[in-house]
N, C-alpha and C positions, 0 to 999 in steps of 0.2 A: 667820302673827300671827295670834292671835286676840286679840275683846274679853274683856276682864277684868272691868272694873270701870267707874262713873260716877265721875268726880271734880270736883265743881263744873260740873256738867253735860258736861263733855269726856268721851269715850270714850278708854279707857286701855290698850293693848295688855298683854298676858298676860304680858310681859318688863318693861314699866313703864319703859320705856325713849321710847316716843313716845307721843302722844295726836293726838285729832282735833279741833278747834274750829273757829270762825269764822276764814276767814282774814284777812290784813291787807289782801288787794288786796282793791279794791273789785268786786262781782258775782262774787267768784269762788267762793262760797259756802262751803264748810268748807278748811281747810286743815290740813297735817302740822307736829306741834310736837314740839321735843324736850324730853325730861324728864331727861335727862344729857347730860352732855358726849360730845360727838362732837369726835374729832381727824381732820386730815385723812387719809382710806383708811380709816375705820372705815368699816364696812357699817351704815347706819343701819335699814332694813328690806328684806325681799325683797318686789318686785314681784310679788304671787301674783295668780292669775285663771285664767281658764280657757286649758286647752291646745287652741289652734285651729288651722286653716290660714288663710292669707291669704284664701283665695280666702273662707273663713267669712266670715272677717273683713271682707270687702267685701260680702257678701251683708247681713250686719246693718248694716253701714254704710247700704245702700241702702234699710232698713227704720227708720232713725233711731239706731240703736244702737250708736255711736259717739265715738270721743274716748278710748278708755282701751284701744287695742291696742299692743302692743309689738313690733314686728316683729324675730325673728331670724333666720328662715331662712320659705321658702315654706311649708313645711312645720310649722311651730313657731314661734305666736306666742302671748302670753300676753294675754288681753282679758279686763279686769277692770272689763267694764261691768255683769255682772251678778254683781259679788262685792262688795256695800257693804262687807262686813265687812273687806275687805284695804285695810290699812292705807294701802301704796304708791300706792294711785291719789287720796290726798289730797294727795298733793305737787302744788304749783301751780308755774308758770313765773312767776319775778319780770320775767322778758323779756317777757311776755304782753301781751293788750292792756289789761289795769285796771294799769299800772304805777306803781308810787311811788315816789318820790326816796328812795334812799337802800336800797329793797332789792336786794337783787342774790342770782341764784343762786349756792347755798353747797355744793351737792351734783350729781352726775351719776350717769345710769343706766351699770351695768357689768354685761357677761356672766359668769357665773363659773362652774364646775364644784363641784356640792355633791353629793354619794352618788352619781357618777356621770351626774348629768343636767343640762345646762345650765338655768341660772335667771338670771336677772334681779334686781339688788340696785339701790337707792340706796345712794352711798355718799358720804362728804361729801366734799370737794374743799379744804377750810379748815375749823377748828374752829367747829362751834356751840355756842352756849352754851345750857344749861335754858332754857326760856322761849321762845327761837328758833324763828322758821318755817323748816320747811324748802324749798327753793324748787330744782327742777332743772329744766335745761332741755331742754325736749320736742323740740328740734332744728328745724332750719329746715324740711323737708319737712313736718311738721305744722302750722305755719302756713300755710304755702302751701298746704296740702290744706282748711285752715280757710276759709282768705280765700275760696277758690275754692268751697267748700260754702256759706259765708257769703252769696255773689253769688247761687249757683243760688237760694236760700231765699228771698230777697231779689223776685229775680226773679219766683217762683213767687207769693209773697204782693201783687207789683203787680199780676201778670195776675189774681189772684181779686178784689183789689179791683176791677179794671176789668170784670174780668164780673160782680162785683157792681153796680155801677153801671148798667152796660147794664140787668140785668135788672130794676134801681129805673124807670129812665127807659122802659123797655118797658112796665112795668106802667102806669105813668103816661098813658102814650099810647093805652092800652085795648090794649096787644098780650097775648097771653098766652104765657106759659113752662111748659110741662108738657108731660110726653111722650105725652100723647094729640095734639098738635098737633103735636108734632115739630118744633117752631122752633127755630133754633139760633140761638147767641147771633151767629154771622155774619149770619145772615138779620136777627134786629133791628137791628144794628150799620149794614146797609148801609139797611134801611126806616128808620132815625131820620135817617140822614143825607139823606135824599131827601123826608123828611117835612116 
């Protein structure tokens, strides 16, 4: 699906069935909204993106380019990280971090064969009215991975703050931290503990 026009600040797909607008979920950014009625079993849109291997998805994840990969097989994943024009990537999970009472998932991912190739689609699990946001469960593995990643990021931030604090203390105590003196944070910490 390609973008065809802007309608009242929202991006509309070329088929006129979905649009991208601000999500109802707090801090979720953009969301995917229905412009027509979808009945249970109707295809809302394809989850489009680059076709890459799982190894490539993991490599991208290490570089911070994560959150949009759909695993089909180890040799075939859809990664929508670098395809912001792909409408399916904007569907949020109502069971995710910014839950809002009364909002529930109304679609799911399904792998279907089209034109002889397996593709990923977002399919309605119940009737979705025009104007309603489309919510799809990302899967428990997604949230477990995200929680683990979040903890790693928080630990890195804590460590960085600690190192910056030590650098500041070292400077305040007349110690220099530069490549010429090759004083490490560890040495400064020891020196400050015994100062």
